N, C-alpha and C positions, 0 to 999 in steps of 0.2 A: 504493500500500500504506500509506504514512504517513497519508494522509487517512482511510483505512478504520479504522486503529487508533485514531486520536484521535477519530474519530466514535463508535466504540464506547465510548471513555472518557466522552465527553459524555453518551451515552445512559445510562450507568451512574451518572452523577452523581459520578464519582470525580475529576474534574479538580482539585479542591482537595486531594486526598490524594496526588497524584503529583508526582514530580519528573521532569525530562527523562530519557528512556531513553538509556543509553550502551551501546556495543558491548562485547563481551568476556564475555558470560555473566553468571551471578548474581554480585552484589556483596554483601559483608557490611557491614552498618551497625551502629553501636554504639547499643544501646538498653538501658534499665533492665530488670531482670528483671520487675518488676511496678510497679504504681502504689502510692502510699502509702495508697490507699483501695481495698483489694481487695473487689470486689463481684461477687456471683453475677449471671448473666444474668437471674435472676428479678427483680432490682430494676429492670431496664430494661424488663420486659414490661408490656403493658397490663393494667389491673386484671382484665379478663375472662379473660385468659390465666392470670394468677396464680390466680384463683378456680378455673379448670379444673384446674390442677395441685394445688391444695390439697385438693380433694374427690375422694377415691378413687372415688366413685361416678360422677363426671363426667369423671375423667381418662381419656381414650381409651386411654392406654398400658396401663391395667390389664388390658385384654383380652390383651395379650401377657404381662404378668406372670402371669396365670392360666395361660397356656400353660406358662410356666416352672414354676409350682407343680405342674401336672399331670405334667410331665416329671420332676420331682424324685422322684416315687414310682413312676414307670413303669419296669418291668424291661425292659431292652433289651440285645441283644448275646449272644454265646456264653457269657459268664461268668454270665449269669442274675442280673445285679445292676441296681440302680437307684442313683441318687445317695444316696438315703436309706440304702441298705444299708451304706455306709461312713461317711456323715456324720451320720446320724440326723436330727433335726428341724433344718431350716434356720434357724429363728429363733434357735437356740442356737449351732449349729456355725458358721454363716456371719456371725454378728454381728461387725462390725468388719473382716471380711475384705476386702470390696469397697473399703473406704477406704484400703487399703494397696497396691492395684495401680496400676501394674505392679510386679512383683517380679523379682528377679534369678533367672534360670534357669542354674544352673551347667552343666547338660548342653548346652544350646543356646548358652551364652555370649552371651545377649541378654536384655534385659528380656522379661518374659512378661505379656501382657495377659490379662484374665479369659477372653476367648474362647479363647485358647490353652490355658489351664488346663482349661477345660471339655472341649475336644477331646482333651487328654492323658488325662483321666479316662475319656472314652468309649473311646478306642482301646486304652489300656494296661490299664485295670482292668475295664472292662465288655466289652471285645472287641467294641465296636459301631462302626458307621460314624461318621466325623466329620461335623459339621454345617458347612454353608457359613456364612461370616462374617455375611451379612445375612439368613439364613433366619429364618423366624418362630420356629423352635425355638431357634436360637442367641440371637436378640434377647430372646426370652422368658426363657431360662435366665440370660443375663447380667443382665438386669433383675431377675430374682427374687433372684439372689445379692446384687447390690448393694443391693437394697431392704432387706435385713436390716441394713444400716448407715445407713439414713436418719437424718439428724440428727447423725450422728457426724462429726467433722472429718476431712477428707482428710489423710492422713499417710503419704506415700510415702517410703520409706527410700532415699536417694540416696548412701549411703556405699559404700565399697569400689568394686567394678567398675561400679556404677551411676553413679558420678560422671562417668566418661568419656562415658556415654550421655546424661547430663544436659547436658553441655557440647555434645555433638553435636546434641541437640535444640534447645538455645538458639541454636546457629549456624543451624540450619534456620529457626527462628522469625524471625531477624533478617536473613535473606538475601533480597535481591531476586531475583525469578524471574518467568518468563513474559513475554508480550508487553507486559503493563502494568507490568513492572519493579517489582513491589511485594513487600514482605515482610509476614508476619503482623502485625508490630508497627505497620505503617502504619495499619491499621484499629483494632487492639485495644489499642494503647498510645497512639498519637498522637491518635486520633479517637474513643476510647470515649465514648459519650454523644451523639455527633453523628449527624445523620440522613444516611442514604444512600438516596436515592429515598424509599420509604415506610417504610423500616425504620430503627430506631435501632441503631447499632453498640454492642455490649457489649464487655467486656474479654476475651471469648472464653474464659471459665473453663469447665472441663470437668467440674465436680462433679455434673452432672445426667445424664450419659450412661450407657446409651443414652437418648436424648431423643426424645420425640414432637414432630415439627415439623409445624405446621399446613400448611406448604408441601408437605411430603411426604405428608401424610395417613397417616402410619404412623411408627413409631420408626425410628431409624437409629443406627448405631454411631458412635463418635468418629472412626474412620478413614473412615467415609463423609463425615463433615463435613470432614475434612482434604482429601479428594478434591474435594469441592465447592468449597472455597476455592481449591485449585489450578486447578480449571476456570475459576473466575471471574476469575482473573488471567491466564488463557490460558497456564497452565504445564502441562507434562506431569505428570499425577498418578502416584503410586506405588500399588502393589497394597496392599490391606488386609493387615496383618501383615508388611509389608516392614520392613527394618531402619530405613529413613528414618522411617516413621510410628511405629515403636516408640520411636525416640529422641525424636520430637516428642511422643508421648504421655507419655513420662517427664518431659519438661520442662513441659508444660502441666498435668499433674497435680501436679507439685511446685509450680508457680506458683499452684495453687489451694489450697495448704496452709492448713488452718484453716477453710476454707469447709465448710459441712455437705454431706454427700452428699444429693442431692435426687432421685436416681433413683426413679421415672421422671419427669423434668422435662418440662414442656411449653413449647415456644418457637414463635415465628412461623416 
């Protein structure tokens, strides 16, 4: 078993990122919240990928943004309402909104992601069916809402009850887990800018989600990316919308404070 594990490490090119595994489950390591040079993943991308993101006509994620735009004005549910019925023109009502999520939900007593707010509006105000987290409709609407804040700085309020969730997310980010015994910070703090196989590691900033990944050939949510990272270190992933991922989202969005919203970003 040990040979198989370290063989997988060698194939992934992660040998230089790891320290010896120790028994006893996840371990907490002490890491800085961010680097002194906070950089978007855009700055690590190839020029061709940057050009794809910069041009809305060539950005493949705009197909999903169009879905969101169509859904914004579509009446759905027993209440006979659309998003526009309550919020009017998205360009005005949603400007700056996406830059502030996640926000505190006093009813749920958890941070609330944009996806959760969308489904709350659908079920409570429109009396419509909720959307699945990674459905084209949800990705499109989340993207459309956050697009209205493009260029505005990420500005998540982590005061009050959000502070405890920020600390919980920070602990997750810096805790070793999985068969590879790695924390998020091993890649995105210790080795940002270094190559891993054919890809360059970034700081893992979340200012462009939902993001179109060339690897996926479609957009994906931030929680899908969390799951993918957990899978890569051979750790048991959590469900999208779980408390663990909501705490982690709170931390990584706070960590991206000041970076411009780039939704929909394009990444490898």
